[in-house]
C-alpha positions as MATLAB code, in Angstrom:
seq = 'MKAIPTGIPGVLILEPRVYGDERGFFFESYNRRAFREATGQDPDFVQDNHSRSARNVLRGLHYQVKNPQGKLVRVVAGEVYDVAVDLRRSSASFGKWVGMTLSAANRRMLWVPEGFAHGFVVTSDHAEFLYKTTDYYAPEHERSLLWNDPALAIDWPVGGTPLLKPKDAHGTPLADAETFA';
ca = [
       0.000    0.000    0.000;
       1.282    3.432   -0.929;
       0.253    6.579    1.014;
       0.147    9.859   -0.932;
      -0.127   13.138    1.013;
      -2.816   15.642    0.063;
      -2.925   19.404    0.596;
      -4.047   18.841    4.207;
      -1.758   16.966    6.599;
      -3.335   13.725    7.815;
      -5.674   13.280    4.841;
      -4.078   10.602    2.679;
      -4.736    8.975   -0.670;
      -3.999    5.267   -0.448;
      -3.098    3.134   -3.437;
      -3.199   -0.625   -2.895;
      -0.903   -3.013   -4.708;
      -3.026   -4.545   -7.453;
      -2.107   -7.886   -8.978;
      -3.691   -8.545  -12.349;
      -3.504  -10.787  -15.347;
      -5.810  -12.107  -18.082;
      -8.087  -13.604  -15.400;
      -8.772  -10.303  -13.647;
      -7.215   -8.718  -10.566;
      -6.699   -9.108   -6.833;
      -5.794   -6.629   -4.102;
      -6.127   -6.289   -0.357;
      -8.626   -3.498    0.174;
      -7.626   -3.342    3.830;
      -4.765   -4.858    5.778;
      -4.202   -3.442    9.241;
      -0.436   -3.946    9.197;
      -0.041   -2.439    5.695;
      -2.246    0.526    6.676;
      -0.174    1.136    9.817;
       3.107    0.901    7.881;
       1.890    3.261    5.135;
       0.235    5.873    7.357;
       1.843    5.564   10.779;
      -1.656    5.201   12.242;
      -3.529    2.229   13.647;
      -7.231    3.095   13.803;
      -9.733    0.683   15.270;
     -12.467    0.346   12.649;
     -15.838   -0.599   14.164;
     -18.334   -0.225   11.304;
     -18.442   -0.741    7.525;
     -20.976    1.110    5.360;
     -22.024    0.671    1.724;
     -24.102    3.130   -0.296;
     -25.295    3.254   -3.892;
     -26.192    6.546   -5.510;
     -27.149    7.880   -8.932;
     -25.382   10.570  -10.966;
     -25.354   14.040   -9.340;
     -26.324   12.726   -5.891;
     -24.320   14.661   -3.321;
     -23.964   13.121    0.133;
     -22.473   15.373    2.776;
     -20.730   17.215    4.095;
     -21.235   15.077    7.211;
     -19.482   14.832   10.556;
     -20.289   13.929   14.154;
     -19.602   16.438   16.946;
     -19.419   13.656   19.528;
     -18.154   10.225   18.576;
     -16.198   11.714   15.629;
     -15.408    9.203   12.923;
     -12.237    8.620   10.995;
     -13.187    7.165    7.605;
     -11.388    4.992    5.088;
     -13.417    5.399    1.888;
     -13.377    3.828   -1.559;
     -15.539    3.265   -4.634;
     -16.228   -0.251   -5.944;
     -18.478    0.713   -8.873;
     -18.548    3.983  -10.796;
     -16.880    7.249   -9.850;
     -17.246   10.048   -7.307;
     -15.620   13.347   -6.467;
     -14.736   13.026   -2.793;
     -14.172   15.965   -0.406;
     -12.786   16.350    3.126;
     -13.054   19.673    5.024;
     -10.843   20.356    8.048;
     -12.998   21.369   11.037;
     -10.210   21.366   13.635;
      -9.899   24.977   14.882;
      -6.352   24.332   16.142;
      -5.231   23.227   12.671;
      -3.383   25.519   10.239;
      -5.709   24.123    7.557;
      -8.990   24.853    9.425;
     -11.745   25.520    6.882;
      -9.658   24.223    3.969;
     -10.730   21.304    1.826;
      -9.221   18.691   -0.457;
     -11.056   16.892   -3.238;
     -10.199   14.045   -5.553;
     -11.712   11.478   -7.856;
     -12.194    8.011   -6.421;
     -13.349    5.303   -8.773;
     -13.590    1.582   -9.307;
     -11.048    2.049  -12.096;
      -8.354    3.888  -10.103;
      -8.976    1.789   -6.924;
      -7.730    4.660   -4.779;
      -8.890    5.036   -1.189;
      -8.966    8.123    0.990;
      -8.176    8.262    4.701;
     -10.186   11.052    6.364;
      -9.159   11.434   10.024;
     -11.460   12.449   12.854;
     -12.197   16.182   12.898;
     -13.202   16.486    9.253;
     -16.491   16.877    7.411;
     -16.756   14.455    4.505;
     -18.896   14.229    1.390;
     -18.976   13.150   -2.219;
     -20.881   13.678   -5.445;
     -21.452   10.915   -8.001;
     -19.944   11.725  -11.400;
     -20.833    8.442  -13.170;
     -24.294    7.012  -13.904;
     -24.188    5.236  -10.517;
     -21.583    4.635   -7.844;
     -21.174    2.221   -4.967;
     -19.245    3.707   -2.075;
     -17.717    1.791    0.851;
     -16.380    3.247    4.044;
     -14.900    1.915    7.248;
     -15.404    4.097   10.343;
     -13.570    4.398   13.638;
     -16.737    5.034   15.638;
     -20.379    4.070   15.362;
     -22.972    6.189   13.593;
     -24.638    8.456   16.147;
     -27.474   10.335   14.412;
     -28.030   12.621   17.401;
     -24.484   13.952   16.966;
     -24.415   14.129   13.170;
     -24.118   17.545   11.542;
     -24.157   18.685    7.925;
     -21.875   21.438    6.728;
     -23.418   23.463    3.890;
     -22.193   21.828    0.680;
     -22.120   25.106   -1.289;
     -20.936   27.501    1.441;
     -19.168   30.400   -0.333;
     -16.608   30.474    2.507;
     -15.487   26.989    1.464;
     -15.826   27.529   -2.305;
     -15.720   23.802   -3.065;
     -15.493   23.226   -6.798;
     -18.039   20.404   -7.066;
     -18.080   18.910  -10.595;
     -21.856   19.006  -11.060;
     -24.038   20.542  -13.717;
     -26.717   22.561  -11.935;
     -27.970   21.687   -8.483;
     -27.087   18.219   -7.194;
     -29.643   15.806   -5.741;
     -29.598   16.331   -1.961;
     -31.383   15.171    1.161;
     -33.099   18.099    2.910;
     -30.574   18.015    5.780;
     -27.742   18.429    3.277;
     -29.514   21.100    1.239;
     -29.930   23.122    4.441;
     -26.556   22.416    6.032;
     -24.825   24.862    8.344;
     -22.312   27.385    6.969;
     -18.778   27.025    8.317;
     -19.059   30.315   10.242;
     -21.958   28.891   12.306;
     -20.918   25.234   12.429;
     -19.988   23.269   15.517;
     -16.314   22.398   15.079;
     -13.505   20.625   16.897;
     -10.827   22.089   19.180;
];
């Protein structure tokens, strides 16, 4: 596994070693020892999630104010544009974001540590998205950062308005959001 830094320290793109031939391919999508060696971190994943969404569906930007979740995310069908926003007030990158394409074709994964809002928009006809989390989903502590907050100026690759759940359409701007120390 290869770890590639992004513009925000701690957020990492992970590239697994893929073995392929005329029969197809094989790779370890997660190996605790390889993850630890590549990232220097050893998170305890407690939950796996799987979602399927249609083109232009935007999920996020989600985070939990209590029971914050680190997330290891990847796409197993289709393609998404994935975004992480730093919500750690003590960080030099507070309020900054990184975005990248994750797809079944590039097999890249993204490590989003605790203290970040996370979201993605589907850029293919459909996408299946998997993520491992370091804490359990706690709906009473979940928050949605406003996906199109001008203070963030995220360059989402969508034509027009994306398809959103009401809680995401009416997310909280960064200036009013609950954040981390």
